[in-house]
LUMVEX-749026 format. One record per residue (C-alpha): x, y, z; residue in one letter. Coordinates in Angstrom, 1 decimal. Last residue first. Layout:
! residues N
NODE       X       Y       Z  miza
NODE       X       Y       Z     A
...
END
This chain:
! residues 253
NODE       X       Y       Z  miza
NODE   184.0     9.1   164.7     X
NODE   182.5     5.7   163.8     X
NODE   180.5     5.1   167.0     X
NODE   179.3     8.7   167.3     X
NODE   177.9     8.6   163.7     X
NODE   176.2     5.2   164.5     X
NODE   174.7     6.7   167.6     X
NODE   173.4     9.7   165.6     X
NODE   172.1     7.4   162.9     X
NODE   170.4     5.2   165.5     X
NODE   168.7     8.2   167.0     X
NODE   167.3     9.4   163.7     X
NODE   166.0     5.9   162.9     X
NODE   164.4     5.7   166.3     X
NODE   162.2     8.6   165.4     X
NODE   160.0     6.2   163.4     X
NODE   158.5     4.7   166.6     X
NODE   155.2     3.0   165.5     X
NODE   156.8     1.8   162.3     X
NODE   158.9    -0.7   164.3     X
NODE   161.6    -1.7   161.9     X
NODE   164.2     0.6   163.7     X
NODE   165.4    -2.0   166.2     X
NODE   169.1    -1.9   165.2     X
NODE   169.4    -0.6   161.7     X
NODE   172.3     1.9   162.0     X
NODE   173.9    -0.2   164.8     X
NODE   174.2    -3.1   162.3     X
NODE   176.6    -1.0   160.1     X
NODE   178.7     0.0   163.1     X
NODE   179.1    -3.6   164.3     X
NODE   180.1    -4.6   160.8     X
NODE   182.9    -2.0   160.8     X
NODE   184.0    -2.9   164.3     X
NODE   184.4    -6.6   163.7     X
NODE   186.3    -7.6   166.9     X
NODE   184.4   -10.9   167.1     X
NODE   182.5    -9.8   170.2     X
NODE   181.7    -6.6   168.2     X
NODE   179.9    -8.7   165.7     X
NODE   177.8   -10.4   168.4     X
NODE   177.1    -7.0   169.9     X
NODE   175.7    -5.8   166.5     X
NODE   173.3    -8.7   166.2     X
NODE   171.5    -7.7   169.4     X
NODE   170.5   -10.2   172.2     X
NODE   172.9    -8.7   174.8     X
NODE   171.9    -5.1   173.9     X
NODE   168.2    -5.9   174.2     X
NODE   168.8    -7.6   177.5     X
NODE   170.7    -4.5   178.8     X
NODE   167.9    -2.2   177.9     X
NODE   167.1    -0.8   174.4     X
NODE   167.4     2.9   175.0     X
NODE   170.0     2.9   177.8     X
NODE   171.9     0.2   175.9     X
NODE   172.0     2.3   172.8     X
NODE   173.2     5.3   174.6     X
NODE   175.8     3.2   176.5     X
NODE   177.0     1.8   173.2     X
NODE   177.4     5.2   171.6     X
NODE   179.4     6.5   174.6     X
NODE   181.7     3.5   174.5     X
NODE   182.3     3.9   170.8     X
NODE   183.1     7.6   171.3     X
NODE   185.6     6.8   174.1     X
NODE   187.3     4.2   172.0     X
NODE   186.7     0.5   172.7     X
NODE   188.6    -2.6   173.6     X
NODE   187.5    -6.2   173.1     X
NODE   189.5    -8.9   174.9     X
NODE   187.9   -12.3   174.4     X
NODE   189.8   -14.9   176.5     X
NODE   186.7   -16.6   177.9     X
NODE   187.1   -14.8   181.2     X
NODE   187.5   -11.6   179.2     X
NODE   184.1   -12.1   177.5     X
NODE   182.4   -12.7   180.8     X
NODE   183.9    -9.5   182.1     X
NODE   182.8    -7.6   179.0     X
NODE   179.2    -8.7   179.6     X
NODE   179.3    -7.7   183.2     X
NODE   180.7    -4.3   182.3     X
NODE   177.8    -3.8   179.9     X
NODE   175.3    -4.6   182.6     X
NODE   177.0    -2.2   185.0     X
NODE   176.8     0.5   182.4     X
NODE   173.0     0.0   182.1     X
NODE   172.6     0.3   185.9     X
NODE   174.8     3.4   185.9     X
NODE   172.6     5.0   183.3     X
NODE   169.4     4.2   185.2     X
NODE   170.7     5.7   188.5     X
NODE   171.9     8.8   186.7     X
NODE   168.5     9.3   185.1     X
NODE   166.6     8.6   188.3     X
NODE   168.6    11.4   190.1     X
NODE   168.2    13.7   187.1     X
NODE   164.4    13.2   187.0     X
NODE   164.2    13.8   190.8     X
NODE   166.1    17.1   190.3     X
NODE   163.7    18.1   187.5     X
NODE   160.8    17.5   189.8     X
NODE   158.2    14.8   189.4     X
NODE   154.7    14.6   187.9     X
NODE   151.9    12.1   187.8     X
NODE   149.7    12.4   184.7     X
NODE   149.5     8.7   183.8     X
NODE   150.3     6.8   187.0     X
NODE   153.7     6.2   188.6     X
NODE   154.5     3.5   191.2     X
NODE   155.1     1.1   188.3     X
NODE   154.5    -2.6   188.4     X
NODE   151.4    -2.9   186.2     X
NODE   152.6    -0.2   183.8     X
NODE   156.0    -1.8   183.4     X
NODE   158.6     0.9   184.0     X
NODE   160.4     3.4   181.8     X
NODE   162.8     6.2   182.6     X
NODE   163.1     8.1   179.3     X
NODE   164.7    11.2   180.8     X
NODE   161.9    11.9   183.3     X
NODE   158.8     9.7   183.0     X
NODE   157.6     6.7   181.1     X
NODE   154.9     4.1   181.7     X
NODE   155.5     0.8   179.8     X
NODE   153.2    -1.6   177.9     X
NODE   154.6    -0.4   174.6     X
NODE   151.6     1.9   173.8     X
NODE   153.3     5.3   174.3     X
NODE   152.6     6.0   177.9     X
NODE   153.0     9.1   180.0     X
NODE   154.3    10.4   183.3     X
NODE   154.8    14.1   183.6     X
NODE   158.3    15.6   184.1     X
NODE   159.3    15.0   180.5     X
NODE   163.0    15.6   179.7     X
NODE   164.2    14.6   176.3     X
NODE   165.5    11.0   175.6     X
NODE   167.8    11.9   172.8     X
NODE   169.1    15.1   174.3     X
NODE   169.7    13.4   177.6     X
NODE   171.5    10.5   176.0     X
NODE   173.8    12.9   174.0     X
NODE   174.4    15.1   177.0     X
NODE   175.6    12.2   179.1     X
NODE   177.9    11.1   176.2     X
NODE   179.3    14.5   175.7     X
NODE   180.1    14.6   179.4     X
NODE   182.0    11.4   178.9     X
NODE   180.7     8.0   180.1     X
NODE   183.5     6.2   181.8     X
NODE   186.2     4.1   180.3     X
NODE   189.1     2.4   182.0     X
NODE   187.2    -0.8   182.9     X
NODE   186.1    -0.9   179.2     X
NODE   189.7    -1.6   178.2     X
NODE   191.0     1.2   176.0     X
NODE   191.4     2.0   172.4     X
NODE   192.8     5.4   171.3     X
NODE   191.8     6.0   167.7     X
NODE   194.4     6.0   164.9     X
NODE   193.8     2.7   163.2     X
NODE   190.0     2.6   163.5     X
NODE   189.7     6.2   162.5     X
NODE   191.8     5.6   159.4     X
NODE   189.5     2.7   158.4     X
NODE   186.4     5.0   159.1     X
NODE   187.6     7.7   156.8     X
NODE   185.1     7.2   154.0     X
NODE   182.4     6.5   156.6     X
NODE   183.1     9.7   158.4     X
NODE   183.1    11.7   155.2     X
NODE   179.7    10.3   154.1     X
NODE   178.0    10.6   157.5     X
NODE   176.9    14.2   157.2     X
NODE   175.0    13.4   154.1     X
NODE   173.0    10.8   155.9     X
NODE   172.1    13.3   158.7     X
NODE   170.7    15.7   156.1     X
NODE   168.8    12.9   154.4     X
NODE   167.5    11.8   157.8     X
NODE   165.5    15.0   158.2     X
NODE   163.8    14.9   154.8     X
NODE   163.0    11.2   155.1     X
NODE   161.5    11.5   158.6     X
NODE   157.9    10.8   157.4     X
NODE   158.9     7.4   155.9     X
NODE   155.7     5.2   155.6     X
NODE   153.3     8.1   155.7     X
NODE   155.5    10.1   153.4     X
NODE   153.0    11.8   151.0     X
NODE   150.7    12.9   153.8     X
NODE   153.7    14.2   155.8     X
NODE   154.9    16.2   152.7     X
NODE   151.5    17.8   152.3     X
NODE   151.5    18.7   156.1     X
NODE   155.0    20.2   155.8     X
NODE   154.1    22.3   152.8     X
NODE   151.0    23.6   154.6     X
NODE   153.2    24.4   157.6     X
NODE   155.5    26.4   155.4     X
NODE   152.7    28.5   153.9     X
NODE   151.0    29.1   157.2     X
NODE   148.4    27.4   159.4     X
NODE   149.7    26.7   162.9     X
NODE   147.0    28.3   165.0     X
NODE   144.1    27.6   162.7     X
NODE   145.2    23.9   162.5     X
NODE   145.3    23.7   166.2     X
NODE   141.7    24.8   166.6     X
NODE   140.4    22.8   163.6     X
NODE   142.1    19.6   164.8     X
NODE   143.6    17.9   161.8     X
NODE   147.1    18.7   163.1     X
NODE   146.5    16.4   166.1     X
NODE   145.0    13.6   164.0     X
NODE   148.0    13.7   161.7     X
NODE   150.3    13.5   164.6     X
NODE   148.5    10.5   166.0     X
NODE   148.5     8.8   162.5     X
NODE   152.3     9.4   162.1     X
NODE   152.9     7.6   165.4     X
NODE   154.0     9.3   168.6     X
NODE   157.4     9.5   170.4     X
NODE   160.0    10.3   167.9     X
NODE   157.3    11.9   165.7     X
NODE   156.9    14.5   168.4     X
NODE   160.2    16.0   167.3     X
NODE   158.8    16.6   163.8     X
NODE   155.8    18.4   165.3     X
NODE   158.0    20.7   167.4     X
NODE   160.3    21.4   164.4     X
NODE   157.2    22.5   162.4     X
NODE   156.2    24.8   165.3     X
NODE   159.5    26.6   164.9     X
NODE   158.3    29.6   162.9     X
NODE   155.4    30.1   165.3     X
NODE   157.9    30.8   168.1     X
NODE   158.6    28.3   170.9     X
NODE   157.7    27.9   174.6     X
NODE   153.9    27.9   174.4     X
NODE   154.2    25.5   171.5     X
NODE   155.7    22.9   173.8     X
NODE   152.9    22.8   176.3     X
NODE   150.2    22.6   173.6     X
NODE   152.1    19.9   171.8     X
NODE   152.4    17.8   175.0     X
NODE   148.7    18.1   175.7     X
NODE   147.8    17.2   172.1     X
NODE   150.1    14.2   172.1     X
NODE   148.6    12.6   175.1     X
NODE   150.1    12.7   178.6     X
END
């Protein structure tokens, strides 16, 4: 589904005052140029034209390379106290073997909120077709086609299956580490954050990451810092920076 169709569906469910937030949320999926093309449409421009929207459009034009600066500033400010107290957090947190940990309800909610439910299959230009809670398959191998729909129950079933598959991949890694005498324990929040990242990047992405190599050494602080920047250099998906900051925040809290 293209950005215009998604926007039209979303705006039916929100007030005019929250249209700005709808557009910002779409930046997590679509590029700045696609959003600019959307808001340049005369019909849509007439519907959303107001003083606040004009300010937003002007800001978007100024910040093509970093359109989420205003949002991330708020998140950055929330991290200051957490970062200051990270040493105390490391000392006082309850660390457990990964075999004792399971994704918390807060963790499930976090991933669902990040992925957002979409019952219609769409593509974002990465060679994948996506549906449900971020379930992605290679276009050439997928049974889904652009525009296909599923039920919310089906999306939830696929979501649970996908999460469990990612968790199994993490457990295999920890088992290999243990067999080599490397015993890395995690807090519940750290575990939830890593599952979220693995769900987003895939097990192979997690295995190849710089942050997992630092975690392997027991360097929790360096791991946290690298999570903030993991795979956010792709300008096509600027919303990833927001997600990584939230996962970083979870990891250090």
